[in-house]
C-alpha positions as CSV (number, residue, x, y, z in Angstrom):
1,X,-23.7,42.7,73.8
2,X,-23.9,38.9,73.3
3,X,-26.4,39.3,70.4
4,X,-24.1,42.0,68.7
5,X,-21.1,39.7,69.1
6,X,-22.9,36.8,67.6
7,X,-24.0,39.0,64.7
8,X,-20.6,40.2,63.9
9,X,-19.2,36.7,64.2
10,X,-21.8,35.3,61.8
11,X,-21.3,38.2,59.4
12,X,-17.5,37.4,59.4
13,X,-18.2,33.8,58.6
14,X,-20.4,34.9,55.6
15,X,-17.7,37.1,54.3
16,X,-15.2,34.3,54.5
17,X,-17.6,31.9,52.7
18,X,-18.3,34.4,50.0
19,X,-14.5,35.2,49.6
20,X,-13.8,31.4,49.3
21,X,-16.6,30.9,46.7
22,X,-15.3,33.8,44.4
23,X,-11.8,32.5,44.8
24,X,-12.7,29.0,43.8
25,X,-14.7,30.3,40.8
26,X,-11.9,32.5,39.7
27,X,-9.3,29.6,40.0
28,X,-11.6,27.3,37.9
29,X,-12.1,30.1,35.3
30,X,-8.3,30.6,35.0
31,X,-7.7,27.0,34.6
32,X,-10.4,26.7,31.9
33,X,-8.9,29.8,30.0
34,X,-5.4,28.3,30.3
35,X,-6.5,25.1,28.9
36,X,-8.1,26.8,25.9
37,X,-5.2,29.1,25.3
38,X,-2.9,28.7,22.1
39,X,0.0,28.3,24.2
40,X,-1.4,25.3,26.0
41,X,-2.6,23.8,22.7
42,X,0.9,24.1,21.5
43,X,2.2,22.6,24.6
44,X,-0.2,19.7,24.1
45,X,0.8,19.1,20.5
46,X,4.5,19.4,21.5
47,X,3.9,16.7,24.2
48,X,2.1,14.5,21.7
49,X,5.0,14.8,19.2
50,X,7.5,14.1,22.0
51,X,5.6,11.1,23.0
52,X,5.6,9.9,19.5
53,X,9.3,10.6,19.1
54,X,9.9,8.6,22.3
55,X,7.8,5.7,21.0
56,X,9.8,5.6,17.7
57,X,13.2,5.9,19.5
58,X,15.5,3.2,18.2
59,X,12.9,1.7,15.8
60,X,14.3,0.2,12.6
61,X,11.6,0.3,9.8
62,X,12.6,-2.4,7.2
63,X,10.9,-1.8,3.8
64,X,10.7,-3.9,0.8
65,X,10.4,-2.2,-2.6
66,X,10.4,-3.0,-6.4
67,X,12.2,-0.7,-8.8
68,X,9.0,-0.5,-10.9
69,X,7.0,0.4,-7.8
70,X,7.3,4.2,-8.2
71,X,6.3,5.5,-4.8
72,X,8.5,3.5,-2.4
73,X,11.4,3.7,-4.8
74,X,11.0,7.5,-5.1
75,X,10.8,7.7,-1.3
76,X,14.0,5.6,-1.0
77,X,15.9,7.7,-3.5
78,X,14.9,11.0,-1.9
79,X,15.5,9.7,1.6
80,X,12.1,11.2,2.6
81,X,11.5,8.6,5.4
82,X,14.9,9.1,6.9
83,X,14.2,12.8,7.0
84,X,10.8,12.2,8.6
85,X,12.2,9.8,11.2
86,X,15.3,12.0,12.0
87,X,14.0,13.7,15.1
88,X,12.4,10.6,16.5
89,X,15.5,8.5,16.4
90,X,14.0,5.8,14.2
91,X,15.9,4.6,11.1
92,X,15.1,2.9,7.8
93,X,16.6,0.0,5.8
94,X,15.7,-0.9,2.2
95,X,15.5,-4.3,0.3
96,X,14.8,-4.7,-3.4
97,X,12.5,-7.4,-4.8
98,X,11.7,-8.5,-8.4
99,X,7.9,-8.7,-7.6
100,X,5.3,-9.0,-5.0
101,X,5.4,-12.8,-4.0
102,X,9.1,-12.8,-2.8
103,X,8.6,-9.7,-1.0
104,X,5.8,-11.2,1.1
105,X,7.9,-14.2,1.7
106,X,10.4,-11.8,3.3
107,X,7.6,-10.6,5.6
108,X,6.9,-14.1,6.5
109,X,10.5,-14.7,7.3
110,X,10.6,-11.6,9.5
111,X,13.1,-9.8,7.2
112,X,11.0,-6.7,6.3
113,X,8.1,-4.7,7.8
114,X,6.4,-3.0,5.1
115,X,5.9,-3.3,1.3
116,X,3.6,-2.8,-1.7
117,X,2.3,-5.4,-4.1
118,X,-0.5,-6.1,-6.5
119,X,-3.7,-7.7,-5.5
120,X,-2.9,-11.3,-5.7
121,X,0.3,-11.7,-3.7
122,X,-1.3,-11.0,-0.3
123,X,-3.9,-13.7,-0.9
124,X,-1.3,-16.4,-1.5
125,X,0.6,-15.1,1.5
126,X,-2.5,-15.2,3.6
127,X,-3.1,-18.8,2.6
128,X,0.6,-19.6,3.6
129,X,-0.1,-18.2,7.1
130,X,2.1,-15.1,6.6
131,X,1.4,-12.7,9.5
132,X,0.6,-9.6,7.5
133,X,-2.1,-6.8,7.4
134,X,-3.6,-4.7,4.7
135,X,-2.8,-1.0,5.6
136,X,-4.1,0.9,2.5
137,X,-4.7,0.5,-1.2
138,X,-3.7,2.2,-4.4
139,X,-6.2,2.3,-7.3
140,X,-3.6,1.7,-10.0
141,X,-5.6,1.0,-13.1
142,X,-7.1,-1.9,-15.2
143,X,-5.2,-0.4,-18.2
144,X,-1.9,-0.8,-16.5
145,X,-1.7,-4.8,-17.0
146,X,-2.5,-6.8,-20.1
147,X,-2.1,-10.2,-21.9
148,X,0.4,-9.6,-24.7
149,X,1.1,-11.7,-27.9
150,X,3.7,-11.4,-30.5
151,X,2.7,-9.1,-33.4
152,X,2.6,-11.8,-36.0
153,X,0.8,-14.3,-33.7
154,X,-2.0,-16.4,-35.0
155,X,-3.7,-15.8,-31.5
156,X,-6.6,-13.3,-32.1
157,X,-9.1,-14.1,-29.4
158,X,-9.0,-15.2,-25.7
159,X,-10.4,-18.6,-26.8
160,X,-7.3,-19.1,-29.0
161,X,-5.2,-19.3,-25.7
162,X,-6.4,-22.9,-25.3
163,X,-3.4,-25.2,-25.3
164,X,-0.9,-22.3,-25.5
165,X,2.1,-21.6,-23.3
166,X,1.4,-18.4,-21.3
167,X,4.0,-16.7,-19.0
168,X,2.9,-15.1,-15.7
169,X,4.5,-14.3,-12.5
170,X,2.9,-16.9,-10.1
171,X,0.8,-15.2,-7.4
172,X,1.2,-11.7,-9.0
173,X,-1.5,-9.4,-10.0
174,X,-1.6,-10.7,-13.5
175,X,-2.2,-14.1,-12.3
176,X,-5.8,-13.1,-11.5
177,X,-6.1,-11.3,-14.8
178,X,-5.1,-14.4,-16.7
179,X,-7.8,-16.4,-14.7
180,X,-10.4,-14.0,-15.6
181,X,-9.5,-13.6,-19.2
182,X,-9.5,-17.3,-19.8
183,X,-12.9,-17.5,-18.1
184,X,-14.2,-14.8,-20.5
185,X,-12.8,-16.8,-23.4
186,X,-14.4,-20.0,-22.3
187,X,-11.0,-21.7,-21.6
188,X,-10.3,-23.6,-18.4
189,X,-7.1,-22.8,-16.5
190,X,-6.0,-26.3,-16.9
191,X,-6.3,-26.1,-20.6
192,X,-3.3,-23.7,-20.9
193,X,0.4,-24.3,-20.2
194,X,1.4,-21.7,-17.5
195,X,5.1,-20.7,-17.5
196,X,5.7,-19.1,-14.1
197,X,8.4,-16.6,-14.8
198,X,9.5,-13.2,-13.3
199,X,9.4,-10.1,-15.7
200,X,13.0,-10.4,-16.9
201,X,12.8,-14.0,-17.7
202,X,9.4,-13.8,-19.3
203,X,10.6,-10.8,-21.6
204,X,13.5,-13.0,-22.9
205,X,11.2,-15.9,-23.5
206,X,8.6,-13.8,-25.2
207,X,11.2,-12.2,-27.5
208,X,12.7,-15.7,-28.2
209,X,9.2,-17.0,-29.1
210,X,9.5,-19.6,-26.3
211,X,6.0,-18.7,-25.1
212,X,2.8,-17.7,-26.9
213,X,1.5,-15.0,-24.7
214,X,2.5,-13.0,-21.6
215,X,0.5,-11.6,-18.8
216,X,2.3,-8.5,-17.6
217,X,2.0,-5.2,-15.8
218,X,3.3,-1.7,-16.4
219,X,6.0,-0.4,-16.9
220,X,7.2,-3.8,-18.3
221,X,4.0,-3.9,-20.4
222,X,4.7,-0.6,-22.1
223,X,8.3,-1.5,-22.6
224,X,7.5,-4.7,-24.3
225,X,5.0,-3.2,-26.7
226,X,7.5,-0.4,-27.6
227,X,10.4,-2.8,-28.1
228,X,8.6,-5.7,-29.9
229,X,5.4,-4.2,-31.4
230,X,3.5,-6.9,-29.3
231,X,-0.2,-6.8,-29.6
232,X,-2.5,-6.4,-26.6
233,X,-4.9,-9.3,-26.5
234,X,-6.7,-7.7,-23.5
235,X,-6.1,-5.5,-20.8
236,X,-7.8,-5.8,-17.3
237,X,-10.7,-3.5,-18.1
238,X,-14.0,-5.3,-17.1
239,X,-11.9,-8.4,-15.8
240,X,-9.9,-7.2,-12.8
241,X,-9.6,-4.1,-10.6
242,X,-5.8,-4.2,-10.6
243,X,-5.4,-2.4,-7.2
244,X,-2.2,-2.2,-5.3
245,X,-1.8,-2.7,-1.6
246,X,0.4,-1.4,1.1
247,X,1.1,-4.2,3.6
248,X,2.8,-4.5,6.9
249,X,3.9,-7.3,9.0
250,X,1.3,-7.8,11.7
251,X,3.8,-7.6,14.6
252,X,5.2,-4.3,13.3
253,X,1.7,-2.8,13.0
254,X,1.0,-3.8,16.6
255,X,4.2,-2.7,18.3
256,X,4.9,0.5,16.2
257,X,1.6,2.0,14.9
258,X,3.1,5.6,15.1
259,X,6.0,4.6,13.0
260,X,3.6,3.0,10.5
261,X,1.6,6.0,10.3
262,X,4.7,8.1,9.6
263,X,5.5,5.7,6.7
264,X,1.9,6.0,5.2
265,X,2.0,9.9,5.6
266,X,5.2,10.1,3.5
267,X,3.8,7.6,1.0
268,X,0.7,9.9,0.6
269,X,2.9,12.9,0.0
270,X,5.0,11.1,-2.8
271,X,1.8,9.7,-4.2
272,X,0.3,13.0,-4.6
273,X,3.4,14.3,-6.4
274,X,3.4,11.3,-8.7
275,X,-0.1,11.7,-9.7
276,X,0.5,15.3,-10.8
277,X,4.0,14.8,-12.4
278,X,3.9,11.8,-14.9
279,X,6.8,13.3,-16.9
280,X,9.0,13.8,-13.9
281,X,8.2,10.2,-12.6
282,X,9.2,8.8,-16.0
283,X,12.5,10.7,-15.9
284,X,13.0,9.3,-12.4
285,X,12.4,5.7,-13.2
286,X,14.3,5.8,-16.6
287,X,17.8,5.2,-15.3
288,X,16.4,2.9,-12.5
289,X,14.8,0.5,-14.9
290,X,16.8,1.0,-18.1
291,X,13.7,2.0,-19.9
292,X,13.3,5.0,-22.1
293,X,11.5,7.8,-20.4
294,X,9.0,8.4,-23.2
295,X,7.8,4.7,-22.8
296,X,7.6,5.2,-19.1
297,X,5.5,8.2,-19.4
298,X,3.0,6.1,-21.4
299,X,2.7,3.8,-18.5
300,X,2.5,6.7,-16.0
301,X,-0.3,8.5,-17.8
302,X,-2.5,5.5,-17.8
303,X,-2.4,4.7,-14.2
304,X,-3.8,6.3,-11.0
305,X,-2.2,7.0,-7.7
306,X,-3.6,7.2,-4.2
307,X,-3.1,6.0,-0.7
308,X,-6.7,5.1,0.3
309,X,-8.3,3.4,3.4
310,X,-9.4,-0.2,3.0
311,X,-13.1,-0.2,2.6
312,X,-15.7,-3.0,2.6
313,X,-15.9,-2.7,-1.1
314,X,-12.3,-3.3,-1.4
315,X,-12.3,-6.2,1.0
316,X,-15.2,-7.7,-1.1
317,X,-13.0,-7.4,-4.2
318,X,-10.1,-9.1,-2.6
319,X,-12.4,-11.9,-1.2
320,X,-13.6,-12.4,-4.8
321,X,-10.2,-13.0,-6.0
322,X,-9.4,-15.4,-3.2
323,X,-12.6,-17.4,-3.8
324,X,-11.8,-17.5,-7.5
325,X,-8.4,-18.9,-6.8
326,X,-9.8,-21.4,-4.4
327,X,-12.4,-22.6,-7.0
328,X,-9.8,-23.4,-9.5
329,X,-7.4,-24.9,-7.0
330,X,-4.7,-22.2,-7.2
331,X,-4.9,-22.0,-3.5
332,X,-5.5,-25.0,-1.2
333,X,-8.0,-23.5,1.2
334,X,-10.4,-20.7,1.5
335,X,-9.5,-17.5,3.5
336,X,-11.3,-14.6,5.0
337,X,-9.6,-11.4,3.8
338,X,-11.3,-9.1,6.4
339,X,-9.3,-10.9,9.1
340,X,-6.1,-9.3,8.1
341,X,-7.1,-5.6,7.7
342,X,-5.3,-3.2,10.0
343,X,-7.6,-1.2,12.2
344,X,-5.1,1.4,13.2
345,X,-5.8,3.8,10.5
């Protein structure tokens, strides 16, 4: 009897062990299936969105823009960012600037968090110790900036700029174009008389024959040619890449990477629209800038749009500009551009 009893007891234990094993396997399988189910994926995405919304709650994104900088101006007008941030509780404020250098001064002062400029302003800003980072770049176009001379000017070649008074916005993208154009013409930077003027003042000086040449970018370039018949001495082809850069305050990028990514996403959407609709962009900018839409369309059709990641090639190009400025003493010290590239994208 004892043997039978032991057999039954052991058999019962085996059945319990087998039941426990199958139960454990079944539970594990159900958890795996649950994790892979569409509902769970949706819940995960919803949780991620909720976390992002929570992160952006109460954040104020302060953006600097130029009227002539199509993308940010269009986003401002259409209130696309406000709509994108609506659910997360973030808000947006806008501040207008005449060009890139004063915009980056505002980042240095802690007045704005994000903006767009040409290739030279961030170099001057980095030298000055402005806490900013490169976020993305826009290919723009070498055809979208040029050095103009009056239609009846005796200046025929770049070498003829020696001793002449040339207007340029100090620290702007055309500052580098001017340096490289003079270099090509065999003229030292110190052999010209630079007149550091913002576009509206430079236009008045140009039309009043108070300057001999003007280094300027679109759409002011297209407008000046249409209004005065000015000649293009050279554009930036073969001289300067003429890229544009989306820049952010370093502290903002560190504290609010999700908000910064939302801004970039909206910039990409509007950039794609602008690339495919030059006529509509021109109509949009016309009342903003007081420039005829037909003139603006000329500028739009010769530029490129894009919101692209900062690559080693792009960094190298910026470094070359910085080294050139240091060589001719436009900036007082050398810098390492790669030190201020945002790694969050």
